Structures are given as structure tokens and as C-alpha cells.
C-alpha positions in Angstrom: 122.9 98.4 91.8 121.1 96.6 94.7 117.7 96.4 93.0 119.3 94.7 90.0 121.0 92.1 92.1 117.7 91.5 93.9 115.7 91.1 90.7 118.2 88.5 89.4 118.0 86.6 92.7 114.2 86.7 92.6 114.1 85.5 89.0 116.4 82.6 89.9 114.1 81.5 92.7 111.3 81.5 90.1 113.3 79.1 87.9 114.7 81.6 85.4 118.1 80.8 83.8 119.7 84.1 84.5 123.2 85.0 85.8 125.9 87.5 85.9 128.6 87.0 83.3 132.1 88.5 82.8 132.3 92.2 82.0 129.1 93.2 84.0 126.9 91.4 81.5 123.7 89.5 82.3 123.1 86.2 80.5 119.5 85.0 80.1 118.4 81.7 78.6 114.7 81.2 78.0 112.8 78.5 79.9 109.4 77.1 79.3 107.8 78.4 82.4 108.4 80.0 85.8 107.3 78.7 89.2 106.1 80.5 92.3 108.6 81.5 95.1 108.8 83.3 98.4 111.1 86.3 98.5 111.8 89.0 101.1 112.4 92.4 99.5 115.5 94.3 100.7 115.1 97.6 102.5 115.4 100.7 100.4 119.0 101.9 100.8 117.9 105.4 99.7 115.5 105.6 102.6 118.1 104.4 105.0 120.5 107.1 103.7 117.8 109.8 103.9 116.7 109.1 107.5 120.3 108.7 108.6 121.2 112.1 107.2 118.1 113.6 108.7 119.2 112.3 112.1 122.7 113.7 111.7 121.5 117.1 110.5 119.1 117.5 113.5 121.6 116.0 115.9 119.2 113.3 116.9 119.7 109.7 117.9 117.9 107.2 115.6 118.5 103.5 115.1 117.6 102.2 111.7 117.0 98.5 111.8 116.6 95.8 109.1 119.1 97.4 106.8 121.5 95.7 104.4 124.9 96.9 105.4 126.6 95.7 102.2 124.7 98.4 100.3 125.6 101.2 102.6 129.4 101.3 102.3 129.5 104.6 100.4 127.0 106.3 102.7 128.8 105.3 105.9 132.2 106.2 104.4 130.8 109.7 103.7 129.6 110.0 107.2 133.0 109.0 108.6 134.7 111.7 106.5 132.6 114.5 107.9 132.5 113.3 111.5 129.0 111.9 111.8 128.9 109.6 114.9 127.3 106.3 114.1 127.5 102.6 115.0 126.8 99.6 112.8 125.7 96.4 114.5 124.4 93.5 112.5 121.5 94.9 110.5 121.1 98.1 112.5 122.7 101.5 111.9 122.4 103.9 114.9 123.2 107.6 114.3 124.3 109.2 117.6 124.7 112.8 118.7 127.8 114.4 117.3 130.9 114.2 119.4 132.6 117.0 117.5 131.5 119.6 114.8 130.8 118.3 111.4 133.5 119.0 108.8 133.0 120.2 105.3 133.2 117.6 102.6 133.1 116.8 98.9 130.4 114.4 97.9 130.1 113.1 94.3 127.7 110.8 92.6 128.9 107.9 90.5 128.1 104.4 89.4 127.4 101.8 92.0 129.0 101.1 94.5 129.6 104.8 94.7 126.8 107.1 95.9 123.9 107.4 93.5 122.4 110.7 92.4 119.4 110.2 94.7 121.7 110.0 97.7 123.1 113.5 97.3 120.3 116.1 98.0 119.9 115.3 101.8 123.7 115.8 102.2 123.2 119.4 101.2 121.3 120.1 104.4 124.0 118.4 106.4 126.6 120.6 104.6 124.8 123.7 106.0 125.6 122.5 109.5 129.2 121.6 108.8 132.2 123.8 109.2 133.7 125.1 105.9 132.7 124.9 102.3 131.4 121.6 100.9 131.1 120.6 97.3 128.1 118.7 95.9 129.1 117.2 92.6 126.3 115.6 90.5 128.5 113.7 88.1 125.8 111.7 86.4 123.1 114.2 85.5 122.6 117.9 84.7 120.4 120.5 86.4 119.4 118.5 89.5 120.0 121.4 91.9 116.5 122.9 92.1 116.4 122.2 95.8 119.5 124.5 96.3 117.4 127.6 95.5 114.9 126.4 98.2 117.7 126.1 100.7 118.9 129.6 99.8 115.4 131.0 100.7 116.0 129.5 104.1 119.3 131.2 104.5 121.8 128.6 103.3 125.0 129.9 101.8 124.8 128.0 98.6 126.1 128.6 95.1 125.4 126.7 91.9 128.7 126.7 90.0 127.5 124.9 86.9 124.9 122.2 85.9 126.9 119.6 87.9 128.4 121.3 90.9 127.2 123.4 93.9 129.0 124.7 97.0 127.5 125.1 100.4 129.3 127.0 103.2 128.5 126.4 106.9 127.6 126.3 109.6 124.6 128.4 108.8 121.4 128.8 110.7 118.3 128.2 108.6 115.0 130.0 108.9 111.5 128.7 108.0 110.1 129.8 104.6 107.6 128.7 102.0 109.4 126.2 99.8 108.6 123.7 97.1 109.4 120.0 96.7 110.2 119.2 93.0 110.9 115.5 93.4 111.1 112.7 95.9 114.6 113.3 97.2 114.4 117.1 97.2 111.2 116.7 99.3 113.1 114.7 101.9 115.8 117.3 101.8 113.4 120.1 102.5 111.8 118.2 105.4 115.2 117.8 106.9 116.0 121.5 106.3 112.7 122.6 107.9 113.4 120.5 111.0 116.8 122.1 111.3 115.4 125.6 110.6 114.1 128.2 113.1 110.5 129.0 112.6 107.7 127.7 110.4 108.1 126.5 106.8 105.5 125.5 104.2 106.5 122.8 101.7 104.4 122.5 98.6 104.1 119.5 96.3 104.6 116.9 99.0 103.0 114.2 96.9 106.5 113.5 95.7 107.6 112.8 99.2 104.7 110.4 99.8 105.7 108.4 96.7 109.2 107.8 98.1 108.7 107.6 101.9 105.6 105.7 102.9 103.7 107.2 105.9 106.6 109.5 106.7 104.4 111.6 109.0 103.5 108.7 111.2 107.0 107.4 111.3 108.5 110.8 112.2 105.8 111.4 114.8 106.8 108.1 116.5 110.3 109.4 116.8 109.2 112.7 118.4 108.4 115.0 115.5 105.1 116.8 115.6 103.8 116.2 112.1 100.2 116.0 110.9 98.5 115.9 107.5 96.2 118.8 107.1 93.1 119.1 105.0 93.8 120.2 101.4 91.1 122.8 101.5 92.1 124.3 104.8 90.6 127.8 105.2 93.8 129.0 106.6 95.6 128.2 103.4 93.9 129.9 100.4 96.8 129.1 98.1 97.3 125.7 96.6 98.1 123.1 99.3 101.6 122.7 100.7 103.2 121.8 103.9 104.4 123.7 106.9 107.5 122.7 108.8 109.3 124.1 111.7 110.9 123.7 115.1 108.7 122.6 118.0 108.7 119.7 120.4 109.8 117.1 118.0 112.8 116.8 115.8 115.8 119.1 116.2 118.2 120.4 118.9 117.6 119.7 122.6 116.8 116.8 124.8 115.2 113.6 123.4 111.9 112.4 124.7 112.4 109.1 126.5 108.9 108.0 125.7 109.9 107.5 122.1 112.9 105.3 122.9 112.6 101.9 121.5 109.6 102.6 119.4 109.3 100.3 116.4 107.6 100.9 113.1 107.0 98.1 110.7 106.7 97.8 106.9 103.5 97.7 104.9 101.3 99.7 107.4 98.2 100.5 105.5 97.1 104.1 105.0 93.5 104.9 105.9 91.0 105.9 103.1 90.4 109.2 104.8 93.9 110.3 103.9 92.8 110.8 100.4 91.1 114.0 101.4 94.2 115.3 103.2 96.3 118.0 101.6 99.5 118.6 103.6 101.5 117.7 106.7 101.9 119.8 109.8 105.2 119.3 111.4 106.4 121.0 114.6 109.8 120.8 116.4 111.6 122.7 119.1 115.0 121.3 118.4 114.7 118.3 120.7 116.4 115.3 119.3 114.5 112.5 117.7 115.0 109.3 119.5 113.8 105.8 118.5 114.1 102.8 116.3 112.2 102.0 113.2 112.3 99.4 110.4 113.3 100.5 106.9 110.6 99.8 104.3 111.1 97.6 101.3 110.8 99.4 97.9 107.6 97.4 97.1 105.8 99.2 99.8 106.3 102.5 98.0 104.8 101.1 94.8 101.8 99.8 96.7 101.1 103.2 98.2 101.6 105.0 95.0 99.3 102.8 93.0 96.7 102.6 95.7 96.0 106.2 96.8 97.8 108.9 94.7 96.3 110.5 91.6 98.5 112.3 89.0 97.3 115.8 89.8 96.8 115.5 93.5 98.4 118.4 95.4 99.6 118.1 99.0 101.5 120.2 101.6 103.6 119.7 104.7 103.4 121.9 107.8 106.6 122.0 109.9 107.0 124.5 112.7 110.3 124.8 114.4 
């Protein structure tokens, strides 16, 4: 997988005697010491896939820059099969407004270079907006469809066939509901669903999303989404903290705001200490398309944020109003 290739390249720069051998084996010979080196970490291909799928599901126009195209073959092939309109130029992927209705599809996880398990959940939201019945096949692991029940609450026509397969029939309008993020990728999936949905949604356990998508509220806000982090002890929310999502003046259907065109976001933006006291995001969208450009973050940025500000039992919420 991409991060294995990158680790080997980095170790080689440090002076390690490590290389790929025949039969997908890695050969390592010990050395007396390693030296320092400079290395640029590749963008997170899962983040690229997640934001590209979000753009397609909300029918927005977003350019993702600083990507590594060689790691996106499976994602872009899947987009082509279902009719997602996109352009790939150098190190930028631009998702465009659809020129025709999305078509149902079969998406299956597998070993690299196929789609990984973490690529699949956001495609489930895209399937709710496609014509026909789509199949999500989690070939590698069992019981990774907890997000499907959350989509069902929002009105998605979903069925879990067995521990590895689920079907989703569309196109189906989604409605805002109180839903729960169970892990990083399902969290991104629910943000996407809430921005597609009509009305307000509340997403609980968004600390998972923060672990995988650094400063996602600020980055989506720069593209036109109305998203804010709300105090954990908000008097309007007597229950444990969560997040509300819905349609308003940001992400979703409608006309894009020209003021967001060309906006750039950069890696390693530091979060402010006051964010430690914040409990959930408020996101508002009125089905206008997101429009803008941002840089995809390296995976190390996620680790920095996780180790710097998040505590094991910290609860957070997102607010999205559509």
C-alpha cells in the first residue's frame, strides 16, 4: 500500500539497507547507524477519496490539489463507472458538476491496488443519489456496516445482506436525523450524508472524524459550508455532545459562491488551544455547491493533531443544518 512504499523510501534516505524483493517480500539488512534526511510525506489518499466523494454526492465543484495520481487509480475508475464528472491534471483532481445522472454500481474492497476497506463507506452516500441498486461488498472484513443503519434513519433504502455485503437503492432523498459516528470513515460518510440531506442532523462521537480529517470544519467552511464547533456543554444540548448537520447556505445543491473560488488550504495548520473546550460542529447548507481548491493533508498531520489535543474519553458533536 502507499504508506508501505513511502516508509521504505524514507528508510532508504536514512541509510537503511531495505528493498522490495521478488514475491512481494521486503529484504532488510542491518546497518550500524541511520543518518538524518529530509522527506515530504505523501497526501492521504483516503482523504482525497473522501472529499472527492463528498463533492460528487453534493454535486459540488471542488479541486483537490497536491495529490498523488498513481495511488488514485481505483478511486477514479470507480467514479468513471458511475458517471462522476472529474478531470485529472498533473497533481490536481477536480470534481465537476454531473453532466448526467449517476448510475448504480458495485464497489468491492480488496488488496492494493484495489480499493481499500476505508474507501468504501463514503461511496454508500453516493449510491443513495445514483439510479438503481448498488452493491457495497466489504471483501476483507466482517461487520463494518454500522453506518448503514445511520443512513437508514435518514431515509436511505439500504439492506445489509450479510456481514460482507449491503445494497443501496437510489436515488433517494435523505432527511436530517440524530446519528452516530462509530469510526473515522463512517464519520466522514455521515457528514456527507447530512450535507446531502434535507433538514438538520446531529452527529455524535465526532472525535473519530477529527482523528482522520484535520480541521475539517475550517476546510469545509472555506469551500462554502456553514460549519462551526459548538461548546460541549451547550445548554441547548442536554444530551451527550454530538454534531448537527443540515442544508443551508454552504454545501449541497444550488449555485456555488464565487467568493470561495480559488481558496487554498494548506497542511499543518495549527488548532487553537480553545478548541479543547469545544464539543461539536455546527454545519449549515442550503444545497448550494461547494466551490474551491484545497491541499490534501499528509498523514503525519493527523497524528500530530491526535497526539496533541485529543483525550481518550473526549466526546464531540457536529451540527449540520440543511
